C-alpha positions as CSV (number, residue, x, y, z in Angstrom):
1,M,14.4,41.4,87.4
2,E,17.3,42.9,85.4
3,R,18.6,39.4,84.5
4,R,15.1,38.3,83.3
5,R,14.8,41.5,81.2
6,R,18.2,40.8,79.6
7,T,17.2,37.2,78.9
8,L,13.9,38.3,77.2
9,L,15.8,40.9,75.2
10,K,18.3,38.3,73.9
11,T,15.5,35.9,73.1
12,G,13.6,38.5,71.2
13,L,16.7,39.6,69.2
14,A,17.3,35.9,68.2
15,V,13.8,35.4,67.0
16,G,13.9,38.7,65.2
17,A,17.2,37.7,63.4
18,V,15.8,34.4,62.2
19,G,12.5,36.1,61.0
20,A,14.7,38.8,59.1
21,F,16.6,36.1,57.2
22,A,13.9,33.6,56.5
23,S,11.7,34.1,53.5
24,P,8.0,34.5,54.3
25,A,7.2,31.2,52.4
26,V,9.6,29.3,54.7
27,A,8.4,31.1,57.8
28,Q,4.9,29.9,57.1
29,G,6.0,26.4,56.5
30,K,5.7,26.8,52.7
31,R,8.5,26.6,50.1
32,E,8.6,28.0,46.5
33,L,11.2,26.6,44.2
34,K,12.5,28.6,41.3
35,M,12.5,26.6,38.0
36,V,13.7,27.4,34.6
37,L,12.6,25.7,31.3
38,G,14.3,24.7,28.2
39,W,11.1,25.8,26.2
40,P,8.4,28.4,26.3
41,R,5.8,28.1,29.1
42,N,2.6,26.2,28.0
43,S,4.2,25.0,24.7
44,P,2.5,21.8,23.5
45,G,3.9,18.7,25.2
46,N,7.0,19.9,27.2
47,G,5.4,23.1,28.4
48,T,2.0,21.6,29.3
49,A,3.7,18.6,31.1
50,I,5.7,20.7,33.5
51,E,2.7,22.9,34.3
52,R,0.5,20.0,35.1
53,F,3.4,18.4,37.2
54,A,3.6,21.7,39.2
55,Q,0.1,21.9,39.7
56,N,-0.1,18.3,40.9
57,V,2.6,18.8,43.4
58,A,0.8,22.0,44.8
59,K,-2.4,20.0,45.2
60,A,-0.8,17.0,46.8
61,T,1.0,19.3,49.3
62,D,-2.1,21.6,49.9
63,G,0.2,24.5,48.5
64,R,3.0,23.9,50.9
65,L,5.4,23.1,48.1
66,T,5.1,25.2,44.8
67,F,7.2,26.2,41.8
68,R,7.8,29.7,40.3
69,I,8.4,28.8,36.6
70,Y,10.3,30.8,34.1
71,G,10.1,30.0,30.4
72,A,13.1,29.5,27.9
73,N,15.5,32.4,28.4
74,E,13.3,34.5,30.6
75,L,15.8,34.2,33.6
76,V,18.6,32.0,32.3
77,P,19.8,31.1,28.7
78,V,18.7,27.6,27.8
79,L,22.2,26.3,27.4
80,G,23.3,28.0,30.7
81,M,20.7,26.1,32.7
82,F,23.0,23.3,33.8
83,D,25.5,25.7,35.3
84,A,22.8,27.9,36.9
85,V,21.2,24.9,38.6
86,A,24.6,23.4,39.7
87,S,25.6,26.9,41.2
88,G,22.4,27.4,43.0
89,A,21.4,30.4,41.0
90,V,18.1,28.6,40.4
91,D,16.8,25.7,42.3
92,C,15.8,23.4,39.4
93,A,15.3,23.1,35.5
94,N,13.1,21.2,33.2
95,S,15.1,20.3,30.1
96,T,16.8,17.6,28.2
97,G,20.1,15.8,28.8
98,Y,21.5,16.1,25.3
99,Y,21.9,19.8,25.9
100,W,24.7,18.9,28.4
101,T,26.9,16.9,26.2
102,G,29.6,19.5,26.6
103,K,29.8,18.3,30.1
104,S,29.8,14.5,29.2
105,K,28.6,12.6,26.2
106,A,26.9,10.3,28.7
107,Y,24.0,12.7,29.2
108,N,22.9,11.6,25.8
109,F,21.7,8.2,27.3
110,F,19.3,10.0,29.8
111,S,17.5,11.8,27.1
112,T,17.5,10.0,23.7
113,V,19.9,7.9,21.6
114,P,19.7,7.3,17.8
115,F,18.4,3.8,17.1
116,G,18.0,3.3,20.8
117,M,15.3,2.5,23.2
118,L,11.6,3.2,23.0
119,P,10.0,5.4,25.7
120,M,8.9,2.7,28.1
121,E,12.0,0.6,27.5
122,H,14.0,3.7,28.5
123,F,11.8,4.2,31.6
124,A,12.2,0.6,32.5
125,W,16.1,1.0,32.2
126,L,15.9,4.0,34.6
127,T,13.7,2.4,37.1
128,Y,14.6,-1.3,37.0
129,G,17.9,-1.5,35.0
130,G,20.1,0.6,37.1
131,G,19.9,3.7,34.8
132,Q,18.7,6.2,37.7
133,K,21.6,5.1,39.9
134,L,24.1,5.7,37.1
135,W,22.4,9.1,36.4
136,D,22.9,10.0,40.1
137,E,26.6,9.0,39.8
138,L,27.1,11.1,36.6
139,N,25.5,14.1,38.3
140,A,27.3,13.9,41.7
141,P,30.4,15.9,40.7
142,H,28.2,18.7,39.5
143,G,26.1,18.8,42.6
144,L,22.8,17.8,40.7
145,K,19.9,15.4,41.0
146,S,17.8,14.5,38.1
147,L,14.5,12.8,37.6
148,P,12.8,11.6,34.5
149,L,9.6,13.8,34.1
150,S,8.0,13.7,30.6
151,Q,8.2,11.9,27.4
152,T,7.7,13.0,23.8
153,G,7.1,9.4,22.5
154,A,8.7,8.2,19.4
155,Q,9.5,11.1,17.2
156,M,9.3,12.2,13.5
157,G,12.5,12.5,11.5
158,G,12.4,16.2,11.0
159,W,11.3,19.0,8.6
160,Y,13.2,19.7,5.4
161,R,12.9,22.8,3.1
162,K,13.8,20.4,0.1
163,E,13.4,16.7,-0.5
164,V,16.2,14.3,0.3
165,N,16.2,11.4,-2.2
166,S,19.8,10.1,-1.8
167,L,22.9,10.5,0.4
168,A,24.1,13.3,-2.0
169,D,21.2,15.4,-0.9
170,M,22.3,15.4,2.8
171,K,25.7,17.0,1.9
172,G,25.9,20.6,3.0
173,L,22.6,20.7,4.8
174,K,22.4,23.0,7.9
175,A,20.4,20.9,10.2
176,R,19.1,21.4,13.8
177,Y,19.8,18.0,15.3
178,P,21.2,17.9,18.8
179,G,23.3,15.2,20.5
180,F,24.4,12.1,18.6
181,G,21.7,12.7,16.0
182,G,23.7,15.8,15.0
183,E,26.9,13.8,14.8
184,I,25.3,11.1,12.6
185,L,24.2,13.8,10.1
186,K,27.7,15.3,10.2
187,A,29.0,11.9,9.2
188,L,26.7,12.0,6.2
189,G,28.0,15.5,5.2
190,A,25.7,17.8,6.8
191,T,26.3,20.7,9.3
192,P,24.6,19.9,12.6
193,V,23.4,23.0,14.7
194,L,22.6,23.0,18.3
195,M,19.7,25.4,18.8
196,P,17.0,25.8,21.6
197,L,13.5,25.0,20.5
198,G,12.3,28.6,20.4
199,E,14.9,29.7,18.0
200,V,14.2,27.0,15.4
201,F,11.3,28.4,13.4
202,P,12.8,31.9,12.6
203,A,16.0,30.1,11.6
204,L,14.1,27.5,9.3
205,Q,12.1,30.3,7.9
206,S,15.0,32.6,7.1
207,G,17.0,29.8,5.5
208,A,19.7,29.8,8.3
209,L,18.5,26.2,8.5
210,D,17.8,23.8,5.8
211,A,16.3,21.2,8.0
212,A,15.3,20.8,11.7
213,E,13.8,18.2,14.1
214,L,11.7,19.0,16.9
215,A,9.4,16.1,18.0
216,T,6.0,14.9,16.9
217,P,3.1,16.5,14.8
218,W,1.4,18.0,17.8
219,F,4.7,19.5,19.2
220,D,5.8,20.7,15.8
221,M,2.5,22.3,14.7
222,G,2.6,24.4,17.9
223,Y,6.0,25.8,16.8
224,G,4.8,26.7,13.2
225,L,7.4,24.7,11.5
226,F,5.0,23.8,8.6
227,K,5.1,27.4,7.6
228,A,8.8,27.2,6.9
229,A,9.3,23.7,5.5
230,K,6.7,21.4,3.8
231,Y,8.6,18.0,3.8
232,Y,8.0,16.1,7.0
233,Y,10.2,13.0,7.2
234,S,10.1,9.8,9.1
235,P,11.2,7.7,10.9
236,G,12.8,9.5,13.8
237,F,16.1,7.7,13.6
238,H,17.7,10.1,16.2
239,E,14.9,10.0,18.8
240,P,13.0,6.8,19.1
241,G,11.8,8.3,22.3
242,H,12.9,11.2,24.3
243,T,12.9,11.6,28.1
244,L,12.8,15.0,29.5
245,E,14.4,15.8,32.9
246,L,13.7,17.6,36.1
247,M,17.1,18.7,37.3
248,F,17.5,19.8,41.0
249,N,20.5,21.5,42.7
250,K,21.6,18.7,44.9
251,K,21.7,20.8,48.1
252,V,18.1,21.9,47.4
253,W,17.1,18.4,46.7
254,D,18.6,17.1,50.1
255,S,16.9,20.0,52.0
256,L,13.5,18.8,50.8
257,G,13.5,15.7,53.1
258,A,12.5,12.1,52.3
259,A,8.7,12.5,52.1
260,D,8.9,15.4,49.6
261,Q,11.5,13.6,47.5
262,S,9.4,10.6,47.3
263,L,6.4,12.8,46.4
264,L,8.2,14.6,43.7
265,T,9.7,11.3,42.3
266,L,6.2,9.7,42.1
267,A,4.7,12.9,40.6
268,A,7.5,13.0,37.9
269,H,7.0,9.3,37.1
270,A,3.2,9.7,36.8
271,E,3.7,12.8,34.5
272,L,6.1,10.9,32.2
273,L,3.2,8.4,31.4
274,H,0.6,11.2,31.4
275,S,2.8,13.3,29.0
276,E,3.2,10.4,26.5
277,A,-0.5,9.7,26.6
278,E,-1.2,13.4,25.8
279,V,1.0,13.3,22.8
280,L,-0.6,10.1,21.6
281,A,-4.1,11.6,21.9
282,N,-3.2,14.9,20.1
283,D,-0.9,13.6,17.3
284,P,-3.5,12.2,15.0
285,D,-5.5,15.4,14.8
286,A,-2.3,17.5,14.3
287,L,-1.1,15.2,11.6
288,E,-4.5,15.5,9.8
289,Q,-4.3,19.3,9.9
290,L,-0.7,19.5,8.8
291,T,-1.3,17.3,5.7
292,G,-4.9,18.4,5.0
293,K,-5.1,22.0,5.8
294,F,-1.5,23.2,5.6
295,G,-0.3,21.0,2.6
296,V,2.6,19.3,4.5
297,Q,4.0,16.4,2.5
298,L,5.0,13.2,4.3
299,R,8.2,11.5,3.2
300,A,10.2,8.5,4.4
301,F,14.0,8.6,4.5
302,P,15.3,6.3,1.8
303,D,16.7,3.0,2.7
304,D,20.3,4.0,1.7
305,I,20.2,7.0,4.0
306,L,18.9,5.0,7.0
307,R,21.6,2.3,6.4
308,A,24.2,5.1,6.4
309,M,22.7,6.6,9.5
310,Q,22.8,3.2,11.3
311,K,26.3,2.6,10.3
312,A,27.5,5.9,11.4
313,A,25.7,5.4,14.8
314,A,27.4,2.1,15.3
315,E,30.8,4.0,14.9
316,I,30.2,7.3,16.4
317,I,28.5,6.3,19.8
318,P,31.2,3.9,21.0
319,A,33.8,6.2,19.9
320,A,32.3,9.2,21.7
321,V,32.3,7.4,25.0
322,A,35.7,5.4,24.7
323,G,37.9,7.9,26.4
324,D,35.5,8.5,29.4
325,P,35.1,5.6,31.8
326,M,31.9,6.9,33.3
327,A,30.3,7.6,29.9
328,K,31.5,4.0,28.8
329,K,29.9,2.4,31.8
330,I,26.7,4.1,31.1
331,F,26.7,3.2,27.4
332,E,27.4,-0.4,28.2
333,S,24.5,-0.6,30.7
334,Y,22.2,1.1,28.3
335,S,23.2,-1.2,25.4
336,A,22.9,-4.2,27.4
337,F,19.4,-3.5,28.6
338,Q,18.3,-2.6,25.1
339,K,19.6,-5.9,23.8
340,K,17.8,-7.6,26.6
341,V,14.3,-6.2,26.0
342,Q,14.4,-6.0,22.2
343,P,13.2,-9.6,21.6
344,R,10.2,-9.0,23.8
345,G,9.5,-5.9,21.8
346,L,9.5,-7.9,18.5
347,L,7.5,-10.7,19.9
348,M,4.6,-8.8,21.5
349,P,4.2,-5.1,20.7
350,G,5.9,-5.6,17.3
351,A,3.7,-8.4,16.5
352,V,0.6,-6.6,17.3
353,W,1.5,-3.9,14.9
354,Q,2.2,-6.5,12.1
355,M,-1.2,-8.1,13.0
356,R,-3.0,-4.8,12.6
357,R,-1.7,-4.5,9.0
358,L,-3.4,-7.7,7.9
């Protein structure tokens, strides 16, 4: 009897210990992941996409897998999110690869590259051209796992407080252009600034910035940039498409199991398509309001500026990856895939656009 009593006591203590250390969500068979964002919650495009993704995952799992979402700088500084996820301080982040170029220039190729691939070309490279495998390889030393989650579509060229009519007008401009886009402007004499989205409007309004790029008309109107600059330039030489990422701590990712990993991957891929459709549906109305109601003036970069940008890109990007074997391998894969799909783009989608102009 005494032996049985001791056995029951030990069993009870063991169960109690597990219960004490397990969170209520885990104990109930549920799991909540802590996610930080590179932008304000519910901001047009990026913010609405991640909320929709989280809702879809919760529905698909009947509430078993959910996300607690924190907007930009609420829990972690935007530019500190990479380290926060890698260390396990948070479970995951929704951001963009070109914020992490201090870790490796190769991260540019998983977000956007000047004069690079269009949105669906980039997604095709990731899913069918070996891009995702290379992304995993790049992330491995940092203990991370990333998925493509949303897409801005091809972007505008940026907001300028003054017109730029020649290369001389680019010199001395303080311009918010992250990644390789900023390095190209630097080659043209401008001063690039790396700045999270939520800080751009006050900087542009105060004159701390002379120019800034965000994304497309719908995105940009939501951030109020038209109140600070009236010249809206195209084309988006720096971002012909922009893939946003969902970045997990690798240990967290591995703990999810194959079924949930598959579900999250499918949900992220679905949201990438959904998000670009949302932008496409909202941009025309936003552009009409910007030009009609708010007096924004559309401008095109002069040909001499575009030629100088393209020349700079052809020199800067290969040089940036030359000393890093992993970055060079990713650049070569990216470039080869772009070269492979470009003739098709000119033959079919490009020809359709030409046909519409007749």
